[in-house]
mmCIF file of the C-alpha atoms, coordinates in Angstrom:
data_MODEL
# 
_entry.id   MODEL 
# 
loop_
_atom_site.group_PDB 
_atom_site.id 
_atom_site.type_symbol 
_atom_site.label_atom_id 
_atom_site.label_alt_id 
_atom_site.label_comp_id 
_atom_site.label_asym_id 
_atom_site.label_entity_id 
_atom_site.label_seq_id 
_atom_site.pdbx_PDB_ins_code 
_atom_site.Cartn_x 
_atom_site.Cartn_y 
_atom_site.Cartn_z 
_atom_site.occupancy 
_atom_site.B_iso_or_equiv 
_atom_site.pdbx_formal_charge 
_atom_site.auth_seq_id 
_atom_site.auth_comp_id 
_atom_site.auth_asym_id 
_atom_site.auth_atom_id 
_atom_site.pdbx_PDB_model_num 
ATOM 1   C CA . ALA A 1 1   ? 66.584 -5.432  2.568   1.00 0.00 ? 1   ALA A CA 1 
ATOM 2   C CA . SER A 1 2   ? 64.258 -2.576  3.307   1.00 0.00 ? 2   SER A CA 1 
ATOM 3   C CA . SER A 1 3   ? 62.751 -2.078  6.765   1.00 0.00 ? 3   SER A CA 1 
ATOM 4   C CA . HIS A 1 4   ? 59.359 -1.757  5.059   1.00 0.00 ? 4   HIS A CA 1 
ATOM 5   C CA . GLU A 1 5   ? 59.589 -5.209  3.463   1.00 0.00 ? 5   GLU A CA 1 
ATOM 6   C CA . PRO A 1 6   ? 57.684 -7.077  6.236   1.00 0.00 ? 6   PRO A CA 1 
ATOM 7   C CA . ILE A 1 7   ? 54.833 -4.527  6.043   1.00 0.00 ? 7   ILE A CA 1 
ATOM 8   C CA . VAL A 1 8   ? 54.685 -4.822  2.251   1.00 0.00 ? 8   VAL A CA 1 
ATOM 9   C CA . GLN A 1 9   ? 54.645 -8.636  2.523   1.00 0.00 ? 9   GLN A CA 1 
ATOM 10  C CA . GLN A 1 10  ? 51.852 -8.500  5.124   1.00 0.00 ? 10  GLN A CA 1 
ATOM 11  C CA . ARG A 1 11  ? 49.770 -6.183  2.937   1.00 0.00 ? 11  ARG A CA 1 
ATOM 12  C CA . ALA A 1 12  ? 50.364 -8.356  -0.115  1.00 0.00 ? 12  ALA A CA 1 
ATOM 13  C CA . ALA A 1 13  ? 49.322 -11.473 1.820   1.00 0.00 ? 13  ALA A CA 1 
ATOM 14  C CA . ALA A 1 14  ? 46.171 -9.725  3.098   1.00 0.00 ? 14  ALA A CA 1 
ATOM 15  C CA . ALA A 1 15  ? 45.284 -8.518  -0.411  1.00 0.00 ? 15  ALA A CA 1 
ATOM 16  C CA . SER A 1 16  ? 45.824 -12.016 -1.798  1.00 0.00 ? 16  SER A CA 1 
ATOM 17  C CA . GLN A 1 17  ? 43.620 -13.537 0.913   1.00 0.00 ? 17  GLN A CA 1 
ATOM 18  C CA . HIS A 1 18  ? 40.881 -10.957 0.221   1.00 0.00 ? 18  HIS A CA 1 
ATOM 19  C CA . ALA A 1 19  ? 41.065 -11.627 -3.525  1.00 0.00 ? 19  ALA A CA 1 
ATOM 20  C CA . GLY A 1 20  ? 40.812 -15.377 -2.903  1.00 0.00 ? 20  GLY A CA 1 
ATOM 21  C CA . ALA A 1 21  ? 37.753 -14.930 -0.673  1.00 0.00 ? 21  ALA A CA 1 
ATOM 22  C CA . ARG A 1 22  ? 36.138 -12.653 -3.281  1.00 0.00 ? 22  ARG A CA 1 
ATOM 23  C CA . ALA A 1 23  ? 36.830 -15.186 -6.047  1.00 0.00 ? 23  ALA A CA 1 
ATOM 24  C CA . HIS A 1 24  ? 35.269 -17.942 -3.919  1.00 0.00 ? 24  HIS A CA 1 
ATOM 25  C CA . SER A 1 25  ? 32.202 -15.745 -3.352  1.00 0.00 ? 25  SER A CA 1 
ATOM 26  C CA . LEU A 1 26  ? 31.879 -15.008 -7.070  1.00 0.00 ? 26  LEU A CA 1 
ATOM 27  C CA . ARG A 1 27  ? 32.212 -18.719 -7.929  1.00 0.00 ? 27  ARG A CA 1 
ATOM 28  C CA . ALA A 1 28  ? 29.442 -19.523 -5.440  1.00 0.00 ? 28  ALA A CA 1 
ATOM 29  C CA . MET A 1 29  ? 27.212 -16.875 -7.057  1.00 0.00 ? 29  MET A CA 1 
ATOM 30  C CA . LEU A 1 30  ? 27.862 -18.318 -10.511 1.00 0.00 ? 30  LEU A CA 1 
ATOM 31  C CA . ASP A 1 31  ? 27.113 -21.856 -9.303  1.00 0.00 ? 31  ASP A CA 1 
ATOM 32  C CA . MET A 1 32  ? 23.833 -20.846 -7.612  1.00 0.00 ? 32  MET A CA 1 
ATOM 33  C CA . ASP A 1 33  ? 20.588 -22.200 -9.079  1.00 0.00 ? 33  ASP A CA 1 
ATOM 34  C CA . TYR A 1 34  ? 18.492 -19.114 -9.810  1.00 0.00 ? 34  TYR A CA 1 
ATOM 35  C CA . GLY A 1 35  ? 15.493 -21.133 -11.015 1.00 0.00 ? 35  GLY A CA 1 
ATOM 36  C CA . ALA A 1 36  ? 14.390 -22.096 -14.506 1.00 0.00 ? 36  ALA A CA 1 
ATOM 37  C CA . ASP A 1 37  ? 16.015 -19.791 -17.076 1.00 0.00 ? 37  ASP A CA 1 
ATOM 38  C CA . SER A 1 38  ? 17.642 -17.938 -14.126 1.00 0.00 ? 38  SER A CA 1 
ATOM 39  C CA . ALA A 1 39  ? 14.312 -16.153 -13.590 1.00 0.00 ? 39  ALA A CA 1 
ATOM 40  C CA . TYR A 1 40  ? 15.209 -15.263 -9.991  1.00 0.00 ? 40  TYR A CA 1 
ATOM 41  C CA . LEU A 1 41  ? 18.752 -13.998 -10.660 1.00 0.00 ? 41  LEU A CA 1 
ATOM 42  C CA . ALA A 1 42  ? 17.768 -10.377 -9.927  1.00 0.00 ? 42  ALA A CA 1 
ATOM 43  C CA . LEU A 1 43  ? 16.836 -11.371 -6.353  1.00 0.00 ? 43  LEU A CA 1 
ATOM 44  C CA . GLY A 1 44  ? 20.364 -12.568 -5.529  1.00 0.00 ? 44  GLY A CA 1 
ATOM 45  C CA . GLY A 1 45  ? 21.755 -10.522 -2.655  1.00 0.00 ? 45  GLY A CA 1 
ATOM 46  C CA . GLU A 1 46  ? 18.443 -8.747  -2.000  1.00 0.00 ? 46  GLU A CA 1 
ATOM 47  C CA . CYS A 1 47  ? 16.663 -8.872  1.383   1.00 0.00 ? 47  CYS A CA 1 
ATOM 48  C CA . VAL A 1 48  ? 12.995 -8.221  2.154   1.00 0.00 ? 48  VAL A CA 1 
ATOM 49  C CA . ARG A 1 49  ? 11.378 -7.706  5.551   1.00 0.00 ? 49  ARG A CA 1 
ATOM 50  C CA . LEU A 1 50  ? 7.893  -7.868  7.033   1.00 0.00 ? 50  LEU A CA 1 
ATOM 51  C CA . ARG A 1 51  ? 7.050  -6.270  10.360  1.00 0.00 ? 51  ARG A CA 1 
ATOM 52  C CA . GLY A 1 52  ? 4.237  -7.738  12.442  1.00 0.00 ? 52  GLY A CA 1 
ATOM 53  C CA . CYS A 1 53  ? 2.925  -8.200  15.960  1.00 0.00 ? 53  CYS A CA 1 
ATOM 54  C CA . THR A 1 54  ? 3.486  -11.350 17.999  1.00 0.00 ? 54  THR A CA 1 
ATOM 55  C CA . GLY A 1 55  ? -0.260 -11.440 18.688  1.00 0.00 ? 55  GLY A CA 1 
ATOM 56  C CA . PRO A 1 56  ? -3.158 -9.158  17.830  1.00 0.00 ? 56  PRO A CA 1 
ATOM 57  C CA . CYS A 1 57  ? -1.748 -5.714  17.051  1.00 0.00 ? 57  CYS A CA 1 
ATOM 58  C CA . SER A 1 58  ? -2.923 -3.080  19.543  1.00 0.00 ? 58  SER A CA 1 
ATOM 59  C CA . SER A 1 59  ? -1.591 -0.364  21.802  1.00 0.00 ? 59  SER A CA 1 
ATOM 60  C CA . HIS A 1 60  ? -1.617 -3.008  24.563  1.00 0.00 ? 60  HIS A CA 1 
ATOM 61  C CA . ASN A 1 61  ? 0.606  -5.373  22.562  1.00 0.00 ? 61  ASN A CA 1 
ATOM 62  C CA . PRO A 1 62  ? 3.776  -3.520  21.596  1.00 0.00 ? 62  PRO A CA 1 
ATOM 63  C CA . ASP A 1 63  ? 5.734  -6.723  20.899  1.00 0.00 ? 63  ASP A CA 1 
ATOM 64  C CA . VAL A 1 64  ? 6.781  -6.464  17.293  1.00 0.00 ? 64  VAL A CA 1 
ATOM 65  C CA . ARG A 1 65  ? 8.930  -8.861  15.325  1.00 0.00 ? 65  ARG A CA 1 
ATOM 66  C CA . VAL A 1 66  ? 10.430 -8.566  11.897  1.00 0.00 ? 66  VAL A CA 1 
ATOM 67  C CA . HIS A 1 67  ? 10.776 -11.485 9.527   1.00 0.00 ? 67  HIS A CA 1 
ATOM 68  C CA . GLU A 1 68  ? 13.696 -11.149 7.159   1.00 0.00 ? 68  GLU A CA 1 
ATOM 69  C CA . LEU A 1 69  ? 14.431 -13.075 3.991   1.00 0.00 ? 69  LEU A CA 1 
ATOM 70  C CA . CYS A 1 70  ? 17.721 -12.636 2.164   1.00 0.00 ? 70  CYS A CA 1 
ATOM 71  C CA . PHE A 1 71  ? 17.258 -14.526 -1.093  1.00 0.00 ? 71  PHE A CA 1 
ATOM 72  C CA . PHE A 1 72  ? 19.606 -17.472 -1.651  1.00 0.00 ? 72  PHE A CA 1 
ATOM 73  C CA . ALA A 1 73  ? 21.120 -16.849 1.807   1.00 0.00 ? 73  ALA A CA 1 
ATOM 74  C CA . HIS A 1 74  ? 18.951 -17.043 4.961   1.00 0.00 ? 74  HIS A CA 1 
ATOM 75  C CA . ALA A 1 75  ? 15.619 -16.447 6.684   1.00 0.00 ? 75  ALA A CA 1 
ATOM 76  C CA . ALA A 1 76  ? 15.426 -14.940 10.170  1.00 0.00 ? 76  ALA A CA 1 
ATOM 77  C CA . GLN A 1 77  ? 13.064 -13.598 12.790  1.00 0.00 ? 77  GLN A CA 1 
ATOM 78  C CA . VAL A 1 78  ? 14.113 -10.548 14.815  1.00 0.00 ? 78  VAL A CA 1 
ATOM 79  C CA . GLU A 1 79  ? 12.297 -9.726  18.042  1.00 0.00 ? 79  GLU A CA 1 
ATOM 80  C CA . VAL A 1 80  ? 11.650 -6.164  19.198  1.00 0.00 ? 80  VAL A CA 1 
ATOM 81  C CA . ARG A 1 81  ? 14.439 -6.482  21.770  1.00 0.00 ? 81  ARG A CA 1 
ATOM 82  C CA . GLY A 1 82  ? 16.915 -7.419  19.040  1.00 0.00 ? 82  GLY A CA 1 
ATOM 83  C CA . GLN A 1 83  ? 17.041 -11.187 19.611  1.00 0.00 ? 83  GLN A CA 1 
ATOM 84  C CA . ARG A 1 84  ? 17.670 -12.823 16.234  1.00 0.00 ? 84  ARG A CA 1 
ATOM 85  C CA . THR A 1 85  ? 16.463 -16.347 15.460  1.00 0.00 ? 85  THR A CA 1 
ATOM 86  C CA . HIS A 1 86  ? 17.938 -18.142 12.434  1.00 0.00 ? 86  HIS A CA 1 
ATOM 87  C CA . LEU A 1 87  ? 15.055 -19.857 10.604  1.00 0.00 ? 87  LEU A CA 1 
ATOM 88  C CA . GLY A 1 88  ? 17.253 -21.513 7.985   1.00 0.00 ? 88  GLY A CA 1 
ATOM 89  C CA . SER A 1 89  ? 19.717 -21.179 5.126   1.00 0.00 ? 89  SER A CA 1 
ATOM 90  C CA . PHE A 1 90  ? 18.870 -21.574 1.448   1.00 0.00 ? 90  PHE A CA 1 
ATOM 91  C CA . ALA A 1 91  ? 18.857 -25.301 0.711   1.00 0.00 ? 91  ALA A CA 1 
ATOM 92  C CA . ARG A 1 92  ? 17.056 -25.888 -2.592  1.00 0.00 ? 92  ARG A CA 1 
ATOM 93  C CA . TRP A 1 93  ? 14.200 -25.084 -4.929  1.00 0.00 ? 93  TRP A CA 1 
ATOM 94  C CA . ALA A 1 94  ? 10.826 -26.756 -4.493  1.00 0.00 ? 94  ALA A CA 1 
ATOM 95  C CA . THR A 1 95  ? 7.331  -26.436 -5.924  1.00 0.00 ? 95  THR A CA 1 
ATOM 96  C CA . VAL A 1 96  ? 3.990  -25.970 -4.226  1.00 0.00 ? 96  VAL A CA 1 
ATOM 97  C CA . ASP A 1 97  ? 0.787  -26.989 -5.980  1.00 0.00 ? 97  ASP A CA 1 
ATOM 98  C CA . THR A 1 98  ? -1.858 -26.716 -3.268  1.00 0.00 ? 98  THR A CA 1 
ATOM 99  C CA . PRO A 1 99  ? -3.307 -23.808 -1.284  1.00 0.00 ? 99  PRO A CA 1 
ATOM 100 C CA . THR A 1 100 ? -1.282 -23.062 1.866   1.00 0.00 ? 100 THR A CA 1 
ATOM 101 C CA . VAL A 1 101 ? -1.559 -20.966 5.011   1.00 0.00 ? 101 VAL A CA 1 
ATOM 102 C CA . VAL A 1 102 ? 0.042  -17.959 3.239   1.00 0.00 ? 102 VAL A CA 1 
ATOM 103 C CA . SER A 1 103 ? -1.674 -18.475 -0.116  1.00 0.00 ? 103 SER A CA 1 
ATOM 104 C CA . PRO A 1 104 ? -5.100 -19.983 0.668   1.00 0.00 ? 104 PRO A CA 1 
ATOM 105 C CA . LEU A 1 105 ? -6.624 -18.891 -2.663  1.00 0.00 ? 105 LEU A CA 1 
ATOM 106 C CA . ALA A 1 106 ? -3.902 -20.459 -4.833  1.00 0.00 ? 106 ALA A CA 1 
ATOM 107 C CA . ALA A 1 107 ? -5.087 -22.803 -7.547  1.00 0.00 ? 107 ALA A CA 1 
ATOM 108 C CA . ARG A 1 108 ? -4.811 -26.494 -6.719  1.00 0.00 ? 108 ARG A CA 1 
ATOM 109 C CA . GLY A 1 109 ? -2.618 -28.466 -9.127  1.00 0.00 ? 109 GLY A CA 1 
ATOM 110 C CA . VAL A 1 110 ? -0.817 -25.415 -10.566 1.00 0.00 ? 110 VAL A CA 1 
ATOM 111 C CA . ALA A 1 111 ? 2.893  -25.538 -9.678  1.00 0.00 ? 111 ALA A CA 1 
ATOM 112 C CA . ARG A 1 112 ? 4.322  -22.442 -8.016  1.00 0.00 ? 112 ARG A CA 1 
ATOM 113 C CA . ALA A 1 113 ? 7.991  -21.803 -7.319  1.00 0.00 ? 113 ALA A CA 1 
ATOM 114 C CA . ALA A 1 114 ? 9.179  -22.150 -3.752  1.00 0.00 ? 114 ALA A CA 1 
ATOM 115 C CA . GLN A 1 115 ? 12.489 -22.147 -1.920  1.00 0.00 ? 115 GLN A CA 1 
ATOM 116 C CA . LEU A 1 116 ? 13.349 -24.230 1.105   1.00 0.00 ? 116 LEU A CA 1 
ATOM 117 C CA . TYR A 1 117 ? 15.459 -22.649 3.846   1.00 0.00 ? 117 TYR A CA 1 
ATOM 118 C CA . ALA A 1 118 ? 16.598 -25.419 6.191   1.00 0.00 ? 118 ALA A CA 1 
ATOM 119 C CA . HIS A 1 119 ? 18.806 -26.152 9.195   1.00 0.00 ? 119 HIS A CA 1 
ATOM 120 C CA . GLY A 1 120 ? 17.707 -23.200 11.332  1.00 0.00 ? 120 GLY A CA 1 
ATOM 121 C CA . GLU A 1 121 ? 18.053 -22.965 15.093  1.00 0.00 ? 121 GLU A CA 1 
ATOM 122 C CA . ALA A 1 122 ? 16.598 -25.876 17.023  1.00 0.00 ? 122 ALA A CA 1 
ATOM 123 C CA . CYS A 1 123 ? 13.221 -25.344 18.667  1.00 0.00 ? 123 CYS A CA 1 
ATOM 124 C CA . TRP A 1 124 ? 12.778 -26.066 22.312  1.00 0.00 ? 124 TRP A CA 1 
ATOM 125 C CA . ARG A 1 125 ? 11.747 -29.738 22.400  1.00 0.00 ? 125 ARG A CA 1 
ATOM 126 C CA . GLY A 1 126 ? 11.291 -29.681 18.674  1.00 0.00 ? 126 GLY A CA 1 
ATOM 127 C CA . PRO A 1 127 ? 12.924 -29.841 15.261  1.00 0.00 ? 127 PRO A CA 1 
ATOM 128 C CA . GLN A 1 128 ? 15.290 -27.387 13.655  1.00 0.00 ? 128 GLN A CA 1 
ATOM 129 C CA . ARG A 1 129 ? 13.470 -24.370 12.277  1.00 0.00 ? 129 ARG A CA 1 
ATOM 130 C CA . SER A 1 130 ? 12.837 -24.159 8.545   1.00 0.00 ? 130 SER A CA 1 
ATOM 131 C CA . ALA A 1 131 ? 11.003 -21.892 6.119   1.00 0.00 ? 131 ALA A CA 1 
ATOM 132 C CA . LEU A 1 132 ? 9.298  -22.546 2.808   1.00 0.00 ? 132 LEU A CA 1 
ATOM 133 C CA . VAL A 1 133 ? 9.141  -19.428 0.667   1.00 0.00 ? 133 VAL A CA 1 
ATOM 134 C CA . GLU A 1 134 ? 6.369  -19.281 -1.929  1.00 0.00 ? 134 GLU A CA 1 
ATOM 135 C CA . PHE A 1 135 ? 6.435  -16.847 -4.849  1.00 0.00 ? 135 PHE A CA 1 
ATOM 136 C CA . ALA A 1 136 ? 3.616  -14.978 -6.585  1.00 0.00 ? 136 ALA A CA 1 
ATOM 137 C CA . CYS A 1 137 ? 3.650  -12.608 -9.560  1.00 0.00 ? 137 CYS A CA 1 
ATOM 138 C CA . ALA A 1 138 ? 3.631  -8.851  -8.813  1.00 0.00 ? 138 ALA A CA 1 
ATOM 139 C CA . ASN A 1 139 ? 5.148  -5.602  -10.088 1.00 0.00 ? 139 ASN A CA 1 
ATOM 140 C CA . GLU A 1 140 ? 7.508  -5.167  -7.128  1.00 0.00 ? 140 GLU A CA 1 
ATOM 141 C CA . THR A 1 141 ? 9.365  -7.552  -4.831  1.00 0.00 ? 141 THR A CA 1 
ATOM 142 C CA . SER A 1 142 ? 8.017  -7.655  -1.281  1.00 0.00 ? 142 SER A CA 1 
ATOM 143 C CA . LEU A 1 143 ? 7.455  -10.072 1.571   1.00 0.00 ? 143 LEU A CA 1 
ATOM 144 C CA . ILE A 1 144 ? 3.694  -9.915  2.154   1.00 0.00 ? 144 ILE A CA 1 
ATOM 145 C CA . ALA A 1 145 ? 2.887  -12.766 4.548   1.00 0.00 ? 145 ALA A CA 1 
ATOM 146 C CA . VAL A 1 146 ? 4.568  -14.970 7.140   1.00 0.00 ? 146 VAL A CA 1 
ATOM 147 C CA . ASP A 1 147 ? 2.926  -17.675 9.205   1.00 0.00 ? 147 ASP A CA 1 
ATOM 148 C CA . GLU A 1 148 ? 4.007  -20.632 11.295  1.00 0.00 ? 148 GLU A CA 1 
ATOM 149 C CA . ASP A 1 149 ? 2.713  -23.798 9.649   1.00 0.00 ? 149 ASP A CA 1 
ATOM 150 C CA . GLY A 1 150 ? 3.326  -26.292 12.426  1.00 0.00 ? 150 GLY A CA 1 
ATOM 151 C CA . LYS A 1 151 ? 5.965  -26.256 15.123  1.00 0.00 ? 151 LYS A CA 1 
ATOM 152 C CA . CYS A 1 152 ? 8.954  -24.221 13.960  1.00 0.00 ? 152 CYS A CA 1 
ATOM 153 C CA . SER A 1 153 ? 8.016  -24.585 10.290  1.00 0.00 ? 153 SER A CA 1 
ATOM 154 C CA . TYR A 1 154 ? 7.420  -21.208 8.654   1.00 0.00 ? 154 TYR A CA 1 
ATOM 155 C CA . ARG A 1 155 ? 5.761  -20.170 5.402   1.00 0.00 ? 155 ARG A CA 1 
ATOM 156 C CA . PHE A 1 156 ? 6.687  -16.929 3.652   1.00 0.00 ? 156 PHE A CA 1 
ATOM 157 C CA . LEU A 1 157 ? 4.859  -15.425 0.664   1.00 0.00 ? 157 LEU A CA 1 
ATOM 158 C CA . VAL A 1 158 ? 6.915  -13.168 -1.609  1.00 0.00 ? 158 VAL A CA 1 
ATOM 159 C CA . GLN A 1 159 ? 5.485  -11.205 -4.487  1.00 0.00 ? 159 GLN A CA 1 
ATOM 160 C CA . THR A 1 160 ? 7.984  -10.481 -7.251  1.00 0.00 ? 160 THR A CA 1 
ATOM 161 C CA . PRO A 1 161 ? 8.191  -9.833  -11.005 1.00 0.00 ? 161 PRO A CA 1 
ATOM 162 C CA . ALA A 1 162 ? 10.495 -12.876 -11.192 1.00 0.00 ? 162 ALA A CA 1 
ATOM 163 C CA . ALA A 1 163 ? 7.471  -15.127 -10.588 1.00 0.00 ? 163 ALA A CA 1 
ATOM 164 C CA . CYS A 1 164 ? 5.613  -13.677 -13.608 1.00 0.00 ? 164 CYS A CA 1 
ATOM 165 C CA . THR A 1 165 ? 7.521  -15.634 -16.249 1.00 0.00 ? 165 THR A CA 1 
ATOM 166 C CA . PRO A 1 166 ? 5.985  -18.880 -17.511 1.00 0.00 ? 166 PRO A CA 1 
ATOM 167 C CA . CYS A 1 167 ? 9.146  -20.825 -16.587 1.00 0.00 ? 167 CYS A CA 1 
ATOM 168 C CA . ALA A 1 168 ? 9.471  -19.355 -13.123 1.00 0.00 ? 168 ALA A CA 1 
ATOM 169 C CA . TYR A 1 169 ? 8.674  -22.532 -11.259 1.00 0.00 ? 169 TYR A CA 1 
ATOM 170 C CA . ALA A 1 170 ? 11.517 -24.636 -9.917  1.00 0.00 ? 170 ALA A CA 1 
ATOM 171 C CA . THR A 1 171 ? 13.659 -26.796 -12.168 1.00 0.00 ? 171 THR A CA 1 
# 
């Protein structure tokens, strides 16, 4: 037996474990619901961010936070000092058919695609954080609005070409 055999076996085991993890990841991607007719497939793995002030933006209020949405994965809020708050993980598709805090001019009764991100960090004396992500048609994908719609319940508005297809609302 060669003195290199244990090293070769360790490397082979590590490669096998990596390949198994990669296969699991690929299976999860294939099993993901990307909306009606897979309209939102192109967003898989993409993240968008929106930078904003914690109050009125001014030279006297330097506190900035960034809201981050990684499609089909998670939503988060990052404070200027680097503290990261988990707002939720992708849970399911939903629809919205009324005007909301992030889309007040939306037509009532017209279904729009939305994603629910649930089971975020618990609020102090409150529920677990969650985010509802609404989609609107646009030429480029961007996060354009974030607001807190009740205690620890967030609303995100994302513009994306994926929302321009007639079947782009949730299944």
